[in-house]
GUKOL-855908 format. One record per residue (C-alpha): residue in one letter; x, y, z. Coordinates in nm, 4 decimals. Each point is the difference from the previous one (the first is absolute). Layout:
N
node res:a; east:X; north:Y; up:Z
...
! end
This chain:
95
node res:x; east:0.1302; north:-0.2952; up:-1.8744
node res:x; east:-0.1135; north:0.3546; up:0.1026
node res:x; east:0.2005; north:0.3147; up:0.0453
node res:x; east:-0.0114; north:0.1684; up:0.3446
node res:x; east:-0.1685; north:0.3146; up:-0.0922
node res:x; east:-0.3350; north:0.0422; up:0.1812
node res:x; east:0.0036; north:-0.3594; up:0.1307
node res:x; east:0.1269; north:0.0580; up:0.3589
node res:x; east:0.1590; north:0.2465; up:0.2262
node res:x; east:0.2830; north:-0.0345; up:0.2445
node res:x; east:-0.0607; north:0.2749; up:0.2657
node res:x; east:0.3611; north:0.0137; up:0.1540
node res:x; east:0.3392; north:-0.1308; up:-0.0828
node res:x; east:-0.0048; north:-0.2110; up:0.3236
node res:x; east:-0.3294; north:-0.1722; up:-0.0773
node res:x; east:-0.0044; north:-0.3734; up:-0.0596
node res:x; east:-0.3456; north:0.0100; up:-0.1453
node res:x; east:-0.1787; north:0.1811; up:-0.2856
node res:x; east:-0.3563; north:0.0982; up:-0.0529
node res:x; east:-0.1931; north:-0.1154; up:-0.3114
node res:x; east:-0.1400; north:0.3001; up:-0.2044
node res:x; east:-0.2085; north:-0.2456; up:-0.2060
node res:x; east:-0.1221; north:-0.3520; up:0.0508
node res:x; east:0.3009; north:-0.2239; up:-0.0643
node res:x; east:-0.0766; north:-0.3548; up:-0.1222
node res:x; east:0.1916; north:-0.2989; up:0.1156
node res:x; east:0.3117; north:-0.0614; up:-0.2169
node res:x; east:0.0288; north:0.3659; up:-0.1040
node res:x; east:0.3706; north:0.0851; up:-0.0523
node res:x; east:0.1146; north:0.3459; up:0.1049
node res:x; east:0.3480; north:0.0947; up:-0.1289
node res:x; east:0.2458; north:0.2942; up:0.0013
node res:x; east:0.3722; north:0.0253; up:0.0082
node res:x; east:0.0028; north:-0.0517; up:0.3765
node res:x; east:-0.3159; north:-0.2008; up:0.0542
node res:x; east:-0.1454; north:-0.3343; up:-0.1173
node res:x; east:-0.3152; north:-0.1091; up:0.1827
node res:x; east:-0.2370; north:-0.2809; up:-0.0955
node res:x; east:-0.3353; north:0.0461; up:0.1773
node res:x; east:-0.0854; north:-0.3276; up:0.1825
node res:x; east:-0.3723; north:0.0701; up:0.0713
node res:x; east:-0.2715; north:0.2270; up:-0.1340
node res:x; east:0.0583; north:0.3306; up:0.1774
node res:x; east:-0.2775; north:0.2570; up:0.0174
node res:x; east:0.0553; north:0.3618; up:-0.0723
node res:x; east:0.1224; north:0.1801; up:0.3220
node res:x; east:0.1350; north:-0.3127; up:0.1580
node res:x; east:0.3640; north:-0.0726; up:0.0704
node res:x; east:0.2391; north:-0.2639; up:-0.1389
node res:x; east:0.3543; north:-0.0831; up:0.1061
node res:x; east:0.3086; north:0.1361; up:-0.1719
node res:x; east:0.2329; north:-0.2710; up:0.1550
node res:x; east:-0.0223; north:-0.3145; up:0.1960
node res:x; east:-0.0950; north:0.0671; up:0.3610
node res:x; east:0.0163; north:-0.2554; up:0.2846
node res:x; east:-0.2658; north:-0.0635; up:0.2588
node res:x; east:0.0356; north:0.2575; up:0.2878
node res:x; east:0.1694; north:0.2619; up:-0.2143
node res:x; east:-0.1360; north:0.3558; up:-0.0354
node res:x; east:-0.1877; north:0.1341; up:-0.3005
node res:x; east:0.0885; north:0.3662; up:-0.0883
node res:x; east:-0.2248; north:0.2359; up:-0.1955
node res:x; east:0.0575; north:0.3828; up:-0.0211
node res:x; east:0.3464; north:-0.0734; up:0.1638
node res:x; east:-0.2000; north:-0.1031; up:0.3152
node res:x; east:-0.0627; north:-0.3385; up:0.1572
node res:x; east:-0.3671; north:-0.0884; up:-0.0652
node res:x; east:-0.0054; north:-0.3726; up:0.0833
node res:x; east:0.1592; north:-0.3239; up:0.1130
node res:x; east:-0.0052; north:-0.3158; up:-0.2298
node res:x; east:-0.1861; north:-0.2930; up:0.1354
node res:x; east:0.1525; north:-0.2392; up:-0.2625
node res:x; east:0.2747; north:0.0098; up:-0.2523
node res:x; east:-0.0773; north:0.2236; up:-0.3030
node res:x; east:0.1660; north:-0.0325; up:-0.3337
node res:x; east:0.0856; north:0.2740; up:-0.2562
node res:x; east:-0.3328; north:0.0686; up:-0.1857
node res:x; east:-0.2296; north:-0.1299; up:0.2690
node res:x; east:-0.3124; north:0.1886; up:0.1088
node res:x; east:0.0421; north:0.1556; up:0.3416
node res:x; east:-0.3184; north:0.0259; up:0.1981
node res:x; east:-0.1694; north:-0.1213; up:0.3244
node res:x; east:0.0699; north:-0.3664; up:-0.0901
node res:x; east:0.3658; north:0.0432; up:0.0447
node res:x; east:0.0406; north:0.3206; up:0.1880
node res:x; east:-0.0916; north:0.1412; up:0.3479
node res:x; east:-0.0149; north:0.3604; up:0.0816
node res:x; east:0.3219; north:0.1458; up:0.1555
node res:x; east:-0.2077; north:0.2779; up:0.1654
node res:x; east:-0.2233; north:-0.2469; up:0.1790
node res:x; east:0.2927; north:-0.2067; up:0.1220
node res:x; east:0.1758; north:0.3141; up:0.1422
node res:x; east:-0.3308; north:0.1184; up:0.1583
node res:x; east:-0.0215; north:-0.3331; up:0.1906
node res:x; east:0.3269; north:0.0676; up:0.1853
! end
C-alpha cells in the first residue's frame, strides 16, 4: 500500500482520471480517506489512469475539460491511453 503523496495528481475536481507522477506498478494500492484505487496495469509516469469505472462512449475529463471518448469500458485503476481512448478534439474537428 502506498500513500498518495507524490504518486499522482488530479488536475480538477471534475476529472475522472489522474496523472501518474511516477511509474506505477500493477497492483499498487493508492489510499486516502476519500480514495482507494488499485492499479490494474503498469502505468508509466505522465500517463493517465481512471478514478472510476467509465463505460464505452463516455467522456474522459482532465483539467476539467473533455479530452477524449472511451472506445471500451474502463475500470477504476485502468491505464487510459490510445488503446482505449480516442481524441475528443479530433472527433469534434471532423464535424
